[in-house]
C-alpha distance (Angstrom), angle and dihedral (degrees) to the residues before:
residue distance angle dihedral
M1 . . .
V2 3.81 . .
F3 3.81 118.6 .
V4 3.79 112.5 -155.5
V5 3.81 114.7 -162.1
D6 3.80 112.4 -175.1
D7 3.80 133.2 132.9
D8 3.83 92.4 -141.4
L9 3.81 111.8 90.1
R10 3.81 93.8 -158.3
I11 3.78 91.9 53.8
R12 3.79 92.2 46.9
E13 3.79 91.5 51.5
S14 3.81 93.3 44.8
L15 3.80 92.9 50.1
Q16 3.78 92.0 44.7
N17 3.80 91.0 54.4
L18 3.80 91.5 46.7
F19 3.80 94.8 51.0
L20 3.80 94.4 42.1
A21 3.81 89.4 52.5
A22 3.81 88.4 51.6
G23 3.82 90.4 54.9
H24 3.80 99.5 -103.2
Q25 3.77 127.9 131.7
V26 3.80 111.0 -121.5
R27 3.79 138.0 -162.0
T28 3.78 119.6 -174.9
Y29 3.79 128.4 -157.5
E30 3.75 132.8 -171.2
D31 3.80 92.9 -177.0
P32 3.83 114.9 58.8
E33 3.82 90.6 -157.8
I34 3.80 90.5 61.4
F35 3.82 89.4 47.9
L36 3.81 92.0 50.6
A37 3.80 91.6 48.9
A38 3.80 95.1 45.5
R39 3.78 119.2 107.6
K40 3.79 110.2 -111.2
P41 3.83 116.1 -136.4
D42 3.79 122.1 -118.9
M43 3.79 95.0 -104.8
P44 3.81 137.1 84.8
C45 3.82 107.8 -65.8
C46 3.77 138.8 172.0
A47 3.79 133.9 -170.2
L48 3.78 124.7 -131.7
L49 3.82 107.3 -158.7
D50 3.76 132.1 -173.7
L51 3.78 113.0 -136.9
N52 3.81 92.3 -134.7
L53 3.81 111.6 47.7
G54 3.76 98.5 170.2
A55 3.79 108.7 -98.9
V56 3.81 91.1 3.6
N57 3.78 128.4 69.6
G58 3.80 116.7 -133.6
L59 3.79 89.0 -135.1
D60 3.82 88.8 60.5
V61 3.80 89.8 52.6
Q62 3.80 89.4 50.2
A63 3.80 90.6 50.1
R64 3.80 91.1 52.0
L65 3.77 90.4 51.2
G66 3.78 87.0 54.5
R67 3.77 123.6 -158.8
D68 3.78 92.8 -43.0
T69 3.80 100.8 155.8
A70 3.81 88.8 -171.3
L71 3.82 87.1 71.9
P72 3.82 106.8 44.8
V73 3.80 115.9 -162.0
I74 3.79 126.3 -136.9
F75 3.80 118.7 -170.8
L76 3.79 118.5 -146.9
T77 3.77 112.1 -178.6
G78 3.76 142.5 157.2
F79 3.79 90.5 -141.7
A80 3.79 111.4 75.5
E81 3.78 97.3 -163.0
V82 3.78 110.6 167.9
P83 3.84 96.1 -151.8
A84 3.81 90.5 51.4
A85 3.80 91.3 48.5
V86 3.80 90.9 50.1
Q87 3.80 91.6 48.2
A88 3.81 91.9 48.1
M89 3.80 93.6 50.1
R90 3.80 92.7 45.6
A91 3.80 88.6 52.2
G92 3.79 90.1 55.6
A93 3.83 106.6 -90.7
C94 3.79 110.1 155.2
H95 3.83 96.2 -152.0
F96 3.80 138.0 15.2
L97 3.81 111.6 -163.2
T98 3.79 130.7 176.7
K99 3.78 128.1 -140.1
P100 2.93 128.5 -80.5
V101 3.79 93.2 45.5
M102 3.79 129.4 174.5
Q103 3.79 111.8 -106.3
D104 3.80 92.0 -129.4
E105 3.81 91.3 53.1
L106 3.78 91.6 49.3
L107 3.80 93.9 47.3
L108 3.80 90.0 47.9
A109 3.82 90.2 52.9
V110 3.81 91.9 48.0
N111 3.81 93.3 47.5
S112 3.81 90.0 49.3
A113 3.82 91.1 49.8
L114 3.81 92.3 48.5
Q115 3.80 91.1 50.1
Q116 3.81 89.1 50.9
A117 3.80 89.8 49.6
G118 3.81 91.0 49.5
R119 3.80 92.3 52.0
E120 3.80 91.7 48.4
Q121 3.79 92.2 47.2
Q122 3.80 90.8 51.3
R123 3.82 90.8 47.7
R124 3.80 91.3 52.6
R125 3.80 92.3 47.7
T126 3.80 90.7 50.2
E127 3.80 91.9 49.4
A128 3.81 91.3 47.6
Q129 3.80 89.5 52.0
T130 3.79 90.5 49.1
R131 3.82 91.6 50.7
G132 3.79 89.1 48.9
N133 3.80 90.6 51.3
Y134 3.81 90.4 48.7
L135 3.80 90.9 54.4
T136 3.82 89.3 59.1
L137 3.82 90.3 64.4
T138 3.78 116.9 102.3
P139 3.81 117.5 -119.4
R140 3.80 89.5 -103.2
E141 3.80 92.3 50.5
R142 3.80 88.2 52.0
D143 3.81 88.0 53.4
V144 3.80 90.5 52.5
L145 3.81 98.1 45.2
P146 3.84 97.9 73.7
Y147 3.79 90.3 54.0
I148 3.79 91.9 51.3
V149 3.80 94.4 51.0
R150 3.82 90.8 47.1
G151 3.79 89.0 57.7
F152 3.81 99.8 -108.5
L153 3.79 115.7 160.3
N154 3.81 117.2 -122.0
K155 3.79 89.7 -107.6
Q156 3.80 92.1 52.6
T157 3.81 92.6 46.9
A158 3.80 90.8 48.5
Y159 3.80 90.0 53.0
E160 3.83 92.8 48.2
L161 3.81 92.7 49.0
G162 3.80 96.9 38.3
T163 3.79 97.6 -119.2
S164 3.79 139.5 104.3
E165 3.78 127.9 -73.2
I166 3.83 90.3 -124.5
T167 3.81 90.4 55.7
I168 3.80 91.0 51.5
R169 3.80 90.5 48.7
I170 3.82 89.4 54.4
H171 3.80 92.0 47.4
R172 3.79 90.1 48.5
G173 3.80 92.3 53.8
R174 3.80 92.0 48.1
I175 3.80 91.7 47.8
M176 3.81 91.8 51.8
H177 3.80 90.1 49.3
K178 3.81 96.9 45.6
M179 3.80 93.8 44.7
R180 3.83 89.5 46.3
A181 3.77 91.1 -128.7
D182 3.78 118.0 160.5
S183 3.82 95.8 -168.1
L184 3.78 141.4 11.9
A185 3.81 90.6 -103.0
H186 3.81 89.5 53.5
L187 3.81 91.0 49.3
V188 3.81 90.3 51.4
R189 3.81 90.4 54.5
L190 3.81 92.0 47.1
A191 3.80 91.8 48.4
A192 3.80 90.4 52.1
Q193 3.83 88.7 56.2
V194 3.81 90.0 60.1
G195 3.79 93.2 45.6
I196 3.80 102.0 -96.4
P197 3.82 108.3 135.4
Q198 3.79 123.0 -145.6
D199 3.81 94.4 -133.5
């Protein structure tokens, strides 16, 4: 999904036709406030913003979006102001293009932004799944997990927690299963996603 935010009707229609022909879904907005308030679909999306949106500055719209890497921002403007370009890129814009722009260059920028959005969306889904898996652990399993990821042996963990080595071995197996980890290295990475450091 490509969101086009521009106060020029002709540009909105031209870009909409271009992106539709390229196989993308498109939503166009004249008013940036309506764009900001609109519900974003659960799919890779990017926003194509004009720098000058009438009474509103495109950089302000970008700032209100925040550094949401799941919605990459591309600027397309007729005013090639270097300070504005620097500010936009520092704030996380993935491209800053000036009008007129070659169609191939614009489509390449949009495809790159959508791929970035797809990767970020997948990363967030994976992390949400990992957090969900972590919540299935019992309180005791959550006590054991930090020792596992720090490389403690079962015997050492049992000593630290005042229980038996067999009990720790059982907890370890359940933790691996519930966290869907296929190796210790994988478990360490999953634990880091829920805020459990290795050291």
